[in-house]
gemmi code that builds the backbone of each chain (N, CA, C; Angstrom):
import gemmi

chains = {
    "A": [
        ("UNK", (127.538, 120.956, 107.563), (127.788, 121.205, 106.124), (126.512, 120.901, 105.347)),
        ("UNK", (125.994, 121.856, 104.625), (124.761, 121.617, 103.882), (125.064, 121.008, 102.529)),
        ("UNK", (124.001, 120.446, 101.916), (124.174, 119.784, 100.630), (124.689, 120.751, 99.572)),
        ("UNK", (124.289, 122.011, 99.675), (124.672, 122.979, 98.651), (126.176, 123.235, 98.634)),
        ("UNK", (126.843, 122.890, 99.722), (128.273, 123.161, 99.779), (129.122, 121.947, 99.402)),
        ("UNK", (128.489, 120.965, 98.796), (129.249, 119.792, 98.372), (129.381, 119.763, 96.855)),
        ("UNK", (130.578, 119.520, 96.439), (130.869, 119.460, 95.011), (131.040, 117.983, 94.627)),
        ("UNK", (130.438, 117.611, 93.518), (130.492, 116.211, 93.089), (131.261, 116.104, 91.781)),
        ("UNK", (132.202, 115.176, 91.754), (132.803, 114.829, 90.473), (132.707, 113.314, 90.307)),
        ("UNK", (132.659, 112.877, 89.079), (132.507, 111.448, 88.810), (133.715, 110.914, 88.061)),
        ("UNK", (134.192, 109.768, 88.514), (135.205, 109.032, 87.769), (134.500, 107.889, 87.053)),
        ("UNK", (135.038, 107.495, 85.902), (134.386, 106.406, 85.175), (135.424, 105.559, 84.456)),
        ("UNK", (135.010, 104.367, 84.096), (135.889, 103.464, 83.358), (136.989, 102.894, 84.224)),
        ("UNK", (138.136, 102.661, 83.620), (139.267, 102.082, 84.333), (140.108, 103.195, 84.960)),
        ("UNK", (140.124, 103.245, 86.272), (140.946, 104.228, 86.988), (142.270, 103.532, 87.292)),
        ("UNK", (143.116, 103.496, 86.273), (144.313, 102.659, 86.342), (145.567, 103.448, 85.962)),
        ("UNK", (146.663, 102.729, 85.822), (147.944, 103.370, 85.531), (147.883, 104.226, 84.263)),
        ("UNK", (147.150, 103.732, 83.268), (147.071, 104.472, 81.997), (146.489, 105.871, 82.208)),
        ("UNK", (145.540, 105.983, 83.127), (144.832, 107.253, 83.323), (145.227, 107.941, 84.627)),
        ("UNK", (146.309, 107.487, 85.254), (146.657, 107.958, 86.595), (146.917, 109.470, 86.629)),
        ("UNK", (147.659, 109.972, 85.672), (148.017, 111.391, 85.699), (146.778, 112.276, 85.541)),
        ("UNK", (145.896, 111.862, 84.621), (144.666, 112.631, 84.377), (143.753, 112.579, 85.603)),
        ("UNK", (143.636, 111.390, 86.182), (142.780, 111.235, 87.365), (143.283, 112.111, 88.502)),
        ("UNK", (144.573, 112.064, 88.731), (145.178, 112.827, 89.825), (144.915, 114.316, 89.640)),
        ("UNK", (145.139, 114.808, 88.426), (144.955, 116.237, 88.173), (143.504, 116.652, 88.310)),
        ("UNK", (142.607, 115.785, 87.813), (141.168, 116.083, 87.896), (140.729, 116.199, 89.355)),
        ("UNK", (141.214, 115.305, 90.181), (140.836, 115.327, 91.596), (141.412, 116.557, 92.300)),
        ("UNK", (142.681, 116.828, 92.052), (143.309, 117.960, 92.734), (142.693, 119.285, 92.276)),
        ("UNK", (142.312, 119.362, 90.996), (141.663, 120.573, 90.491), (140.297, 120.799, 91.143)),
        ("UNK", (139.667, 119.724, 91.575), (138.314, 119.824, 92.141), (138.336, 120.278, 93.598)),
        ("UNK", (139.521, 120.286, 94.188), (139.627, 120.702, 95.590), (139.936, 122.191, 95.620)),
        ("UNK", (138.908, 122.971, 95.971), (139.061, 124.426, 95.856), (139.120, 125.137, 97.206)),
        ("UNK", (139.018, 124.367, 98.266), (139.177, 124.991, 99.567), (137.910, 125.582, 100.149)),
        ("UNK", (136.821, 125.560, 99.396), (135.575, 126.141, 99.925), (134.457, 125.115, 100.070)),
        ("UNK", (134.534, 124.038, 99.325), (133.455, 123.048, 99.384), (134.020, 121.660, 99.639)),
        ("UNK", (133.200, 120.835, 100.300), (133.566, 119.432, 100.452), (133.370, 118.730, 99.116)),
        ("UNK", (134.164, 117.688, 98.905), (134.132, 116.990, 97.617), (133.595, 115.574, 97.782)),
        ("UNK", (132.676, 115.199, 96.891), (132.205, 113.818, 96.812), (132.648, 113.248, 95.466)),
        ("UNK", (133.272, 112.095, 95.489), (133.736, 111.458, 94.257), (132.819, 110.270, 93.968)),
        ("UNK", (132.063, 110.397, 92.887), (131.132, 109.348, 92.478), (131.906, 108.280, 91.699)),
        ("UNK", (131.943, 107.081, 92.258), (132.698, 105.991, 91.629), (131.772, 104.953, 90.995)),
        ("UNK", (130.498, 105.305, 90.845), (129.522, 104.292, 90.393), (129.822, 103.754, 88.993)),
        ("UNK", (130.492, 104.537, 88.165), (130.764, 104.089, 86.793), (132.201, 103.595, 86.614)),
        ("UNK", (132.888, 103.385, 87.741), (134.268, 102.886, 87.665), (134.256, 101.371, 87.450)),
        ("UNK", (134.947, 100.923, 86.428), (134.954, 99.494, 86.105), (136.171, 98.778, 86.670)),
        ("UNK", (137.207, 99.532, 87.004), (138.429, 98.918, 87.542), (139.228, 100.007, 88.232)),
        ("UNK", (139.814, 99.655, 89.376), (140.705, 100.616, 90.034), (141.910, 99.869, 90.560)),
        ("UNK", (143.087, 100.456, 90.379), (144.321, 99.803, 90.817), (145.057, 100.707, 91.817)),
        ("UNK", (146.281, 100.354, 92.134), (147.026, 101.099, 93.144), (147.261, 102.550, 92.733)),
        ("UNK", (147.404, 102.787, 91.443), (147.633, 104.169, 91.007), (146.371, 105.009, 91.203)),
        ("UNK", (145.207, 104.419, 90.962), (143.950, 105.126, 91.203), (143.742, 105.397, 92.676)),
        ("UNK", (144.046, 104.395, 93.486), (143.934, 104.569, 94.942), (144.885, 105.687, 95.382)),
        ("UNK", (146.081, 105.687, 94.829), (147.078, 106.691, 95.211), (146.584, 108.103, 94.895)),
        ("UNK", (145.930, 108.262, 93.751), (145.385, 109.577, 93.385), (144.331, 110.027, 94.390)),
        ("UNK", (143.494, 109.090, 94.817), (142.450, 109.431, 95.786), (143.046, 109.736, 97.162)),
        ("UNK", (144.096, 109.006, 97.541), (144.764, 109.286, 98.820), (145.381, 110.686, 98.794)),
        ("UNK", (146.005, 111.020, 97.683), (146.620, 112.346, 97.571), (145.557, 113.443, 97.638)),
        ("UNK", (144.431, 113.202, 96.963), (143.342, 114.189, 96.988), (142.751, 114.309, 98.390)),
        ("UNK", (142.610, 113.180, 99.080), (142.090, 113.212, 100.452), (142.996, 114.049, 101.342)),
        ("UNK", (144.286, 113.851, 101.200), (145.238, 114.608, 102.015), (145.210, 116.090, 101.659)),
        ("UNK", (145.062, 116.389, 100.370), (144.998, 117.790, 99.946), (143.759, 118.460, 100.517)),
        ("UNK", (142.636, 117.735, 100.503), (141.394, 118.285, 101.047), (141.540, 118.546, 102.544)),
        ("UNK", (142.084, 117.572, 103.241), (142.249, 117.723, 104.689), (143.168, 118.891, 105.021)),
        ("UNK", (144.189, 119.049, 104.215), (145.171, 120.107, 104.485), (144.572, 121.506, 104.402)),
        ("UNK", (143.487, 121.646, 103.624), (142.876, 122.969, 103.509), (141.517, 123.020, 104.203)),
        ("UNK", (141.252, 122.008, 105.022), (140.082, 122.069, 105.886), (138.767, 121.630, 105.270)),
        ("UNK", (138.826, 120.889, 104.154), (137.592, 120.345, 103.581), (137.640, 118.823, 103.667)),
        ("UNK", (136.602, 118.179, 103.162), (136.569, 116.714, 103.211), (136.447, 116.145, 101.813)),
        ("UNK", (136.737, 114.849, 101.709), (136.560, 114.127, 100.444), (135.902, 112.797, 100.778)),
        ("UNK", (134.743, 112.549, 100.165), (134.032, 111.298, 100.385), (133.906, 110.507, 99.099)),
        ("UNK", (133.820, 109.205, 99.239), (133.671, 108.320, 98.083), (132.251, 107.769, 98.068)),
        ("UNK", (131.664, 107.731, 96.868), (130.250, 107.367, 96.756), (130.054, 106.236, 95.740)),
        ("UNK", (129.209, 105.289, 96.113), (128.718, 104.243, 95.200), (129.839, 103.384, 94.619)),
        ("UNK", (130.657, 102.844, 95.504), (131.711, 101.939, 95.041), (131.109, 100.584, 94.669)),
        ("UNK", (131.600, 100.010, 93.603), (131.214, 98.642, 93.266), (131.829, 97.693, 94.292)),
        ("UNK", (131.346, 96.477, 94.299), (131.914, 95.468, 95.194), (133.408, 95.313, 94.949)),
        ("UNK", (133.785, 95.325, 93.674), (135.210, 95.152, 93.333), (136.045, 96.340, 93.806)),
        ("UNK", (135.523, 97.542, 93.596), (136.287, 98.723, 94.007), (136.436, 98.756, 95.527)),
        ("UNK", (135.360, 98.427, 96.231), (135.428, 98.409, 97.692), (136.439, 97.371, 98.161)),
        ("UNK", (136.480, 96.261, 97.467), (137.442, 95.204, 97.797), (138.886, 95.729, 97.697)),
        ("UNK", (139.168, 96.546, 96.689), (140.525, 97.076, 96.531), (140.869, 98.018, 97.694)),
        ("UNK", (139.891, 98.814, 98.105), (140.118, 99.684, 99.276), (140.337, 98.843, 100.534)),
        ("UNK", (139.610, 97.745, 100.643), (139.788, 96.858, 101.808), (141.173, 96.225, 101.789)),
        ("UNK", (141.600, 95.781, 100.614), (142.946, 95.190, 100.510), (144.017, 96.215, 100.896)),
        ("UNK", (143.759, 97.465, 100.566), (144.706, 98.543, 100.892), (144.565, 99.010, 102.336)),
        ("UNK", (143.543, 98.463, 103.005), (143.208, 98.860, 104.389), (142.931, 100.360, 104.470)),
        ("UNK", (142.296, 100.850, 103.443), (141.930, 102.266, 103.395), (140.422, 102.460, 103.502)),
        ("UNK", (139.679, 101.356, 103.668), (138.221, 101.471, 103.711), (137.748, 102.185, 104.967)),
        ("UNK", (138.608, 102.270, 105.971), (138.234, 103.008, 107.188), (138.860, 104.411, 107.200)),
        ("UNK", (139.724, 104.667, 106.258), (140.376, 105.983, 106.189), (139.482, 106.972, 105.438)),
        ("UNK", (138.852, 106.490, 104.371), (137.942, 107.330, 103.592), (136.529, 107.258, 104.167)),
        ("UNK", (135.771, 108.340, 104.000), (134.322, 108.288, 104.227), (133.703, 107.697, 102.977)),
        ("UNK", (133.061, 106.549, 103.134), (132.497, 105.837, 101.984), (130.977, 105.768, 102.149)),
        ("UNK", (130.256, 106.238, 101.110), (128.796, 106.283, 101.164), (128.216, 105.350, 100.097)),
        ("UNK", (127.093, 104.683, 100.428), (126.534, 103.719, 99.472), (125.917, 104.381, 98.247)),
        ("UNK", (125.380, 105.607, 98.418), (124.745, 106.279, 97.280), (124.801, 107.786, 97.493)),
        ("UNK", (124.417, 108.531, 96.445), (124.557, 109.982, 96.501), (123.601, 110.639, 97.512)),
        ("UNK", (122.320, 110.214, 97.594), (121.450, 110.839, 98.610), (122.018, 110.699, 100.022)),
        ("UNK", (122.556, 109.531, 100.329), (123.148, 109.331, 101.653), (124.349, 110.248, 101.844)),
        ("UNK", (125.168, 110.360, 100.824), (126.363, 111.208, 100.922), (125.980, 112.677, 101.088)),
        ("UNK", (124.945, 113.099, 100.374), (124.532, 114.499, 100.426), (123.925, 114.869, 101.776)),
        ("UNK", (123.293, 113.905, 102.407), (122.612, 114.199, 103.669), (123.526, 114.031, 104.875)),
        ("UNK", (124.743, 113.599, 104.626), (125.668, 113.367, 105.755), (126.094, 114.689, 106.378)),
    ],
    "B": [
        ("UNK", (165.113, 93.841, 69.071), (165.356, 92.779, 70.037), (166.169, 91.674, 69.375)),
        ("UNK", (167.227, 91.208, 70.031), (168.080, 90.191, 69.446), (167.407, 88.825, 69.524)),
        ("UNK", (167.961, 87.877, 68.795), (167.388, 86.537, 68.810), (167.396, 85.927, 70.194)),
        ("UNK", (168.495, 86.078, 70.910), (168.565, 85.465, 72.238), (167.581, 86.114, 73.197)),
        ("UNK", (167.464, 87.433, 73.092), (166.514, 88.114, 73.967), (165.087, 87.721, 73.613)),
        ("UNK", (164.833, 87.537, 72.333), (163.495, 87.133, 71.890), (163.112, 85.801, 72.529)),
        ("UNK", (164.037, 84.854, 72.495), (163.744, 83.545, 73.091), (163.579, 83.665, 74.596)),
        ("UNK", (164.342, 84.601, 75.180), (164.320, 84.700, 76.633), (162.995, 85.215, 77.157)),
        ("UNK", (162.233, 85.870, 76.300), (160.992, 86.463, 76.786), (160.036, 85.390, 77.312)),
        ("UNK", (159.998, 84.242, 76.716), (159.155, 83.191, 77.251), (159.908, 81.869, 77.258)),
        ("UNK", (160.498, 81.528, 78.389), (161.236, 80.271, 78.459), (160.274, 79.097, 78.470)),
        ("UNK", (160.739, 77.933, 78.062), (159.859, 76.768, 78.152), (159.597, 76.436, 79.613)),
        ("UNK", (158.393, 76.069, 79.978), (158.127, 75.671, 81.356), (159.022, 74.501, 81.733)),
        ("UNK", (159.473, 74.517, 82.961), (160.426, 73.494, 83.388), (159.746, 72.242, 83.931)),
        ("UNK", (158.469, 72.360, 84.258), (157.762, 71.229, 84.845), (156.755, 70.681, 83.832)),
        ("UNK", (157.008, 69.490, 83.287), (156.096, 68.956, 82.269), (154.673, 68.813, 82.781)),
        ("UNK", (154.523, 68.522, 84.080), (153.178, 68.350, 84.622), (152.405, 69.661, 84.571)),
        ("UNK", (153.103, 70.745, 84.832), (152.446, 72.054, 84.779), (152.189, 72.447, 83.331)),
        ("UNK", (153.118, 72.103, 82.481), (153.005, 72.476, 81.082), (151.711, 71.948, 80.473)),
        ("UNK", (151.252, 70.791, 80.912), (150.046, 70.224, 80.318), (148.819, 71.063, 80.644)),
        ("UNK", (148.923, 71.883, 81.699), (147.781, 72.713, 82.066), (147.999, 74.177, 81.713)),
        ("UNK", (148.831, 74.427, 80.725), (149.017, 75.805, 80.271), (147.696, 76.341, 79.720)),
        ("UNK", (147.201, 77.425, 80.287), (145.936, 78.010, 79.824), (146.158, 79.087, 78.778)),
        ("UNK", (147.192, 79.881, 78.956), (147.429, 80.932, 77.960), (148.859, 81.453, 78.059)),
        ("UNK", (149.314, 81.971, 76.967), (150.580, 82.716, 76.917), (150.310, 83.999, 76.140)),
        ("UNK", (150.741, 85.098, 76.704), (150.558, 86.392, 76.047), (151.859, 87.165, 76.105)),
        ("UNK", (152.142, 87.891, 75.054), (153.294, 88.805, 75.070), (152.816, 90.181, 74.675)),
        ("UNK", (153.310, 91.180, 75.370), (152.852, 92.534, 75.089), (153.952, 93.528, 75.451)),
        ("UNK", (153.862, 94.694, 74.845), (154.822, 95.750, 75.162), (154.549, 96.295, 76.558)),
        ("UNK", (155.599, 96.749, 77.200), (155.515, 97.231, 78.581), (154.931, 98.640, 78.611)),
        ("UNK", (153.642, 98.729, 78.274), (152.940, 100.018, 78.222), (151.676, 99.920, 79.065)),
        ("UNK", (151.360, 101.019, 79.739), (150.206, 101.016, 80.640), (148.907, 100.681, 79.909)),
        ("UNK", (148.798, 101.113, 78.645), (147.517, 100.892, 77.958), (147.341, 99.444, 77.490)),
        ("UNK", (148.354, 98.612, 77.664), (148.219, 97.201, 77.277), (147.628, 96.350, 78.401)),
        ("UNK", (147.616, 96.890, 79.612), (147.157, 96.078, 80.744), (145.665, 95.774, 80.654)),
        ("UNK", (144.908, 96.683, 80.037), (143.479, 96.412, 79.893), (143.227, 95.215, 78.969)),
        ("UNK", (144.208, 94.892, 78.132), (144.056, 93.750, 77.230), (144.223, 92.424, 77.953)),
        ("UNK", (145.090, 92.418, 78.960), (145.369, 91.142, 79.626), (144.418, 90.866, 80.788)),
        ("UNK", (143.815, 91.914, 81.352), (142.957, 91.685, 82.532), (141.809, 90.720, 82.248)),
        ("UNK", (141.061, 90.880, 81.150), (139.963, 89.925, 80.916), (140.473, 88.487, 80.726)),
        ("UNK", (141.648, 88.338, 80.130), (142.194, 86.991, 79.915), (142.575, 86.339, 81.240)),
        ("UNK", (143.149, 87.134, 82.138), (143.518, 86.594, 83.458), (142.258, 86.188, 84.224)),
        ("UNK", (141.229, 87.029, 84.145), (139.980, 86.716, 84.851), (139.373, 85.412, 84.309)),
        ("UNK", (139.394, 85.258, 82.996), (138.848, 84.037, 82.394), (139.673, 82.818, 82.813)),
        ("UNK", (140.986, 82.982, 82.868), (141.847, 81.871, 83.282), (141.609, 81.517, 84.751)),
        ("UNK", (141.361, 82.522, 85.574), (141.080, 82.270, 86.995), (139.772, 81.502, 87.144)),
        ("UNK", (138.772, 81.919, 86.379), (137.491, 81.192, 86.430), (137.690, 79.745, 85.999)),
        ("UNK", (138.449, 79.554, 84.922), (138.679, 78.204, 84.417), (139.457, 77.366, 85.420)),
        ("UNK", (140.216, 78.043, 86.293), (140.978, 77.323, 87.324), (140.149, 77.074, 88.572)),
        ("UNK", (138.900, 77.540, 88.583), (138.006, 77.225, 89.686), (137.774, 78.332, 90.681)),
        ("UNK", (138.296, 79.523, 90.415), (138.132, 80.621, 91.365), (136.796, 81.332, 91.152)),
        ("UNK", (136.233, 81.837, 92.242), (134.994, 82.601, 92.129), (135.304, 84.021, 91.652)),
        ("UNK", (134.248, 84.812, 91.495), (134.429, 86.146, 90.912), (135.360, 87.020, 91.749)),
        ("UNK", (135.152, 87.023, 93.071), (135.971, 87.918, 93.896), (137.438, 87.529, 93.846)),
        ("UNK", (137.717, 86.253, 94.008), (139.126, 85.832, 93.974), (139.708, 86.032, 92.579)),
        ("UNK", (138.868, 85.847, 91.551), (139.328, 86.107, 90.195), (139.761, 87.559, 90.024)),
        ("UNK", (138.952, 88.469, 90.537), (139.308, 89.893, 90.442), (140.537, 90.209, 91.296)),
        ("UNK", (140.666, 89.549, 92.434), (141.872, 89.737, 93.256), (143.123, 89.335, 92.468)),
        ("UNK", (143.037, 88.189, 91.788), (144.180, 87.697, 91.018), (144.510, 88.661, 89.876)),
        ("UNK", (143.470, 89.167, 89.209), (143.682, 90.160, 88.142), (144.445, 91.360, 88.695)),
        ("UNK", (144.021, 91.853, 89.856), (144.683, 93.014, 90.453), (146.154, 92.707, 90.743)),
        ("UNK", (146.419, 91.544, 91.324), (147.799, 91.196, 91.691), (148.699, 91.118, 90.453)),
        ("UNK", (148.197, 90.489, 89.408), (149.019, 90.341, 88.198), (149.202, 91.696, 87.509)),
        ("UNK", (148.138, 92.484, 87.485), (148.223, 93.831, 86.910), (149.288, 94.655, 87.641)),
        ("UNK", (149.272, 94.573, 88.970), (150.248, 95.339, 89.754), (151.672, 94.827, 89.514)),
        ("UNK", (151.814, 93.521, 89.351), (153.145, 92.976, 89.062), (153.645, 93.483, 87.703)),
        ("UNK", (152.726, 93.564, 86.738), (153.104, 94.117, 85.426), (153.493, 95.590, 85.563)),
        ("UNK", (152.759, 96.335, 86.385), (153.092, 97.745, 86.595), (154.494, 97.891, 87.191)),
        ("UNK", (154.826, 97.001, 88.116), (156.172, 97.049, 88.702), (157.241, 96.858, 87.627)),
        ("UNK", (156.959, 95.936, 86.698), (157.916, 95.709, 85.608), (158.014, 96.958, 84.726)),
        ("UNK", (156.839, 97.531, 84.385), (156.813, 98.705, 83.505), (157.561, 99.882, 84.150)),
        ("UNK", (157.247, 100.123, 85.434), (157.770, 101.329, 86.091), (159.196, 101.117, 86.604)),
        ("UNK", (159.407, 100.004, 87.324), (160.702, 99.808, 87.983), (161.671, 98.968, 87.139)),
        ("UNK", (161.149, 97.924, 86.503), (162.024, 97.049, 85.724), (162.536, 97.738, 84.471)),
        ("UNK", (161.598, 98.086, 83.609), (161.980, 98.727, 82.347), (162.102, 100.250, 82.468)),
        ("UNK", (161.660, 100.792, 83.581), (161.748, 102.230, 83.839), (161.159, 103.052, 82.696)),
        ("UNK", (159.993, 102.581, 82.242), (159.249, 103.332, 81.243), (159.649, 103.076, 79.801)),
        ("UNK", (160.601, 102.183, 79.575), (160.997, 101.896, 78.180), (159.935, 100.993, 77.548)),
        ("UNK", (159.013, 101.596, 76.822), (157.830, 100.880, 76.367), (158.059, 100.032, 75.118)),
        ("UNK", (159.297, 100.009, 74.625), (159.581, 99.125, 73.491), (160.005, 97.733, 73.973)),
        ("UNK", (160.024, 97.547, 75.279), (160.391, 96.256, 75.855), (159.129, 95.422, 76.090)),
        ("UNK", (159.336, 94.106, 76.256), (158.174, 93.226, 76.312), (158.038, 92.516, 77.647)),
        ("UNK", (156.806, 92.175, 77.933), (156.464, 91.339, 79.080), (155.778, 90.094, 78.530)),
        ("UNK", (156.109, 88.955, 79.099), (155.432, 87.710, 78.722), (154.684, 87.170, 79.927)),
        ("UNK", (153.439, 86.810, 79.692), (152.584, 86.265, 80.750), (152.159, 84.854, 80.369)),
        ("UNK", (152.281, 83.946, 81.302), (151.747, 82.599, 81.108), (150.899, 82.244, 82.319)),
        ("UNK", (149.767, 81.590, 82.069), (148.881, 81.155, 83.157), (148.735, 79.640, 83.099)),
        ("UNK", (148.917, 79.007, 84.234), (148.816, 77.550, 84.327), (147.728, 77.177, 85.327)),
        ("UNK", (146.907, 76.233, 84.947), (145.949, 75.686, 85.908), (146.633, 74.574, 86.690)),
        ("UNK", (146.544, 74.678, 88.002), (147.116, 73.657, 88.883), (145.976, 72.818, 89.465)),
        ("UNK", (146.326, 71.697, 90.044), (145.284, 70.859, 90.644), (144.607, 71.570, 91.804)),
        ("UNK", (145.322, 72.495, 92.432), (144.753, 73.186, 93.591), (144.754, 74.705, 93.424)),
        ("UNK", (144.771, 75.184, 92.186), (144.753, 76.632, 91.991), (145.311, 77.022, 90.646)),
        ("UNK", (146.064, 78.104, 90.646), (146.684, 78.529, 89.392), (148.019, 79.209, 89.654)),
        ("UNK", (148.886, 79.143, 88.652), (150.171, 79.838, 88.711), (150.252, 80.778, 87.518)),
        ("UNK", (150.741, 81.968, 87.786), (150.969, 82.925, 86.706), (152.449, 83.255, 86.680)),
        ("UNK", (153.021, 83.227, 85.510), (154.440, 83.560, 85.365), (154.571, 84.831, 84.535)),
        ("UNK", (155.384, 85.737, 85.029), (155.691, 86.970, 84.299), (157.173, 86.994, 84.004)),
        ("UNK", (157.509, 87.210, 82.744), (158.900, 87.215, 82.342), (159.233, 88.552, 81.697)),
        ("UNK", (160.363, 89.096, 82.094), (160.818, 90.322, 81.439), (162.294, 90.190, 81.134)),
        ("UNK", (162.811, 91.138, 80.404), (164.238, 91.156, 80.088), (164.905, 92.387, 80.697)),
        ("UNK", (164.300, 92.883, 81.760), (164.864, 94.033, 82.474), (166.073, 93.576, 83.298)),
        ("UNK", (166.860, 94.518, 83.794), (167.985, 94.137, 84.651), (167.506, 93.273, 85.819)),
        ("UNK", (168.296, 92.264, 86.144), (167.920, 91.337, 87.207), (167.767, 92.081, 88.524)),
        ("UNK", (166.653, 91.787, 89.208), (166.403, 92.475, 90.478), (166.707, 91.537, 91.644)),
        ("UNK", (167.040, 92.144, 92.767), (167.270, 91.395, 93.996), (165.949, 91.363, 94.767)),
        ("UNK", (165.320, 90.178, 94.891), (164.024, 90.118, 95.568), (164.070, 90.684, 96.982)),
        ("UNK", (165.235, 90.637, 97.605), (165.343, 91.132, 98.984), (165.096, 92.637, 99.071)),
        ("UNK", (165.216, 93.319, 97.927), (165.033, 94.772, 97.945), (163.570, 95.171, 97.777)),
        ("UNK", (162.705, 94.183, 97.511), (161.300, 94.499, 97.253), (160.523, 94.453, 98.559)),
        ("UNK", (159.954, 95.566, 98.911), (159.201, 95.654, 100.165), (157.873, 96.349, 99.915)),
        ("UNK", (156.806, 95.833, 100.515), (155.547, 96.574, 100.427), (155.632, 97.825, 101.267)),
        ("UNK", (154.732, 98.730, 101.006), (154.776, 99.961, 101.780), (154.255, 99.709, 103.205)),
        ("UNK", (154.626, 100.584, 104.096), (154.144, 100.532, 105.469), (152.717, 101.076, 105.498)),
        ("UNK", (151.757, 100.206, 105.780), (150.357, 100.618, 105.699), (149.954, 101.556, 106.827)),
        ("UNK", (150.807, 101.681, 107.833), (150.471, 102.589, 108.926), (150.646, 104.049, 108.527)),
        ("UNK", (151.353, 104.268, 107.460), (151.557, 105.634, 106.996), (150.785, 105.835, 105.686)),
        ("UNK", (149.732, 106.619, 105.775), (148.897, 106.843, 104.599), (149.600, 107.797, 103.658)),
        ("UNK", (149.919, 107.300, 102.521), (150.537, 108.156, 101.517), (150.303, 107.527, 100.152)),
        ("UNK", (150.351, 108.324, 99.123), (150.136, 107.767, 97.786), (151.277, 106.835, 97.390)),
        ("UNK", (150.953, 105.874, 96.597), (151.985, 105.021, 96.016), (152.443, 103.891, 96.904)),
        ("UNK", (153.187, 102.969, 96.309), (153.768, 101.870, 97.071), (152.802, 100.757, 97.416)),
        ("UNK", (151.600, 100.814, 96.857), (150.585, 99.835, 97.220), (150.652, 98.540, 96.422)),
        ("UNK", (151.229, 98.612, 95.248), (151.161, 97.475, 94.333), (151.725, 96.197, 94.921)),
        ("UNK", (152.912, 96.295, 95.517), (153.547, 95.115, 96.091), (152.727, 94.578, 97.263)),
        ("UNK", (152.123, 95.496, 98.015), (151.233, 95.062, 99.104), (150.067, 94.243, 98.548)),
        ("UNK", (149.462, 94.708, 97.462), (148.340, 93.974, 96.862), (148.785, 92.575, 96.434)),
        ("UNK", (149.944, 92.489, 95.806), (150.431, 91.188, 95.338), (150.602, 90.244, 96.528)),
        ("UNK", (151.220, 90.734, 97.584), (151.471, 89.887, 98.744), (150.180, 89.541, 99.481)),
        ("UNK", (149.232, 90.456, 99.445), (147.960, 90.222, 100.127), (147.143, 89.153, 99.403)),
        ("UNK", (147.214, 89.149, 98.086), (146.351, 88.279, 97.285), (146.973, 86.901, 97.056)),
        ("UNK", (148.239, 86.850, 96.688), (148.827, 85.585, 96.240), (149.361, 84.778, 97.429)),
        ("UNK", (149.360, 83.453, 97.261), (149.857, 82.571, 98.329), (151.366, 82.367, 98.231)),
        ("UNK", (151.873, 82.256, 97.027), (153.314, 82.068, 96.839), (153.807, 83.056, 95.793)),
        ("UNK", (154.910, 83.709, 96.122), (155.536, 84.666, 95.206), (157.002, 84.280, 95.111)),
        ("UNK", (157.465, 83.981, 93.912), (158.854, 83.537, 93.789), (159.515, 84.167, 92.585)),
        ("UNK", (160.672, 84.747, 92.814), (161.521, 85.169, 91.706), (162.409, 83.990, 91.364)),
        ("UNK", (162.147, 83.380, 90.234), (162.929, 82.211, 89.838), (164.113, 82.669, 88.991)),
        ("UNK", (165.180, 81.901, 89.046), (166.328, 82.260, 88.203), (165.918, 82.268, 86.732)),
        ("UNK", (166.327, 83.285, 86.034), (166.071, 83.309, 84.601), (166.866, 82.176, 83.956)),
        ("UNK", (166.204, 81.341, 83.158), (166.872, 80.147, 82.616), (168.175, 80.458, 81.875)),
        ("UNK", (168.231, 81.554, 81.173), (169.446, 81.872, 80.415), (170.153, 83.106, 80.973)),
        ("UNK", (169.758, 83.487, 82.183), (170.430, 84.612, 82.829), (169.981, 85.970, 82.360)),
        ("UNK", (168.962, 86.015, 81.528), (168.469, 87.301, 81.023), (167.145, 87.637, 81.693)),
        ("UNK", (167.081, 88.765, 82.374), (165.816, 89.251, 82.905), (165.361, 88.555, 84.169)),
        ("UNK", (164.049, 88.626, 84.381), (163.450, 88.131, 85.616), (162.256, 87.247, 85.289)),
        ("UNK", (162.062, 86.230, 86.110), (160.899, 85.360, 85.993), (160.201, 85.347, 87.344)),
        ("UNK", (159.024, 85.943, 87.366), (158.250, 86.027, 88.606), (157.118, 85.020, 88.543)),
        ("UNK", (157.022, 84.190, 89.567), (155.952, 83.200, 89.643), (154.994, 83.581, 90.766)),
        ("UNK", (153.720, 83.683, 90.426), (152.674, 84.021, 91.396), (151.689, 82.859, 91.446)),
        ("UNK", (151.505, 82.284, 92.626), (150.603, 81.139, 92.756), (149.472, 81.463, 93.721)),
        ("UNK", (148.273, 81.092, 93.307), (147.101, 81.253, 94.168), (146.420, 79.898, 94.322)),
        ("UNK", (146.187, 79.505, 95.569), (145.527, 78.222, 95.836), (144.019, 78.418, 95.969)),
        ("UNK", (143.274, 77.423, 95.544), (141.826, 77.458, 95.734), (141.498, 77.344, 97.214)),
        ("UNK", (140.455, 78.042, 97.657), (140.044, 77.891, 99.062), (139.656, 76.440, 99.337)),
        ("UNK", (139.957, 75.979, 100.533), (139.550, 74.627, 100.907), (138.038, 74.594, 101.080)),
        ("UNK", (137.384, 73.519, 100.605), (135.923, 73.424, 100.785), (135.574, 73.470, 102.269)),
        ("UNK", (134.505, 74.179, 102.582), (134.102, 74.264, 103.994), (133.026, 73.237, 104.295)),
    ],
}
model = gemmi.Model(1)
for chain_id, residues in chains.items():
    chain = gemmi.Chain(chain_id)
    for i, (resn, *xyz) in enumerate(residues, 1):
        res = gemmi.Residue()
        res.name, res.seqid = resn, gemmi.SeqId(i, " ")
        for name, pos in zip(("N", "CA", "C"), xyz):
            atom = gemmi.Atom()
            atom.name, atom.element = name, gemmi.Element(name[0])
            atom.pos, atom.b_iso = gemmi.Position(*pos), 0.0
            res.add_atom(atom)
        chain.add_residue(res)
    model.add_chain(chain)
structure = gemmi.Structure()
structure.add_model(model)
structure.setup_entities()
């Protein structure tokens, strides 16, 4: 998969219950079946179970149509939430965008 | 809200020793956009109780998820209802109490999701159980609503 075939979207702020519906729709809309998706989490200040749930649903949607979804630039706190959920090995997690693009 | 229900939202602490270490009491409507208001206060209370940044953020997540359970399952989206939060500093950690006036729940019915099956949702209770050391549904003093006690102990010095 070349870098040109990867689509990047960024989440920012609190990815929480208040914004769960919007986050979910934004992620699902970004999965178009032709490109792999990278979700930039570098500007995320908080993520809860509803945010994780949106990402899990998007990951499953991507897999179902033969593409991938990777997470990029998680803060220590965000990574901790994925670890608590035991999902840190389920998602492809990249430390930064250049690394994610070259994968 | 009736007078009795108003009083029920925050019962007096039953343990005078704990009462002396009350760090904060907050009351807020059961709305998703109110949780951002309480998170910084919980983090500050965790720091004041001796927790480091990571454990402080863990505690914030657990309490936030417990509030979400009340909003979604307890009040079932009725955002005119209230949640009361109290934080107590203990000699070996902290206790957080959440009080609601939702229908009384049977703690035996609360189960975390099965982590072997990846699916959206159901994570909140898992986070609470993963983070907190003691989780107790205490009898509501006047029989109205639910009183959830979440306790986190400080790590033992190494």
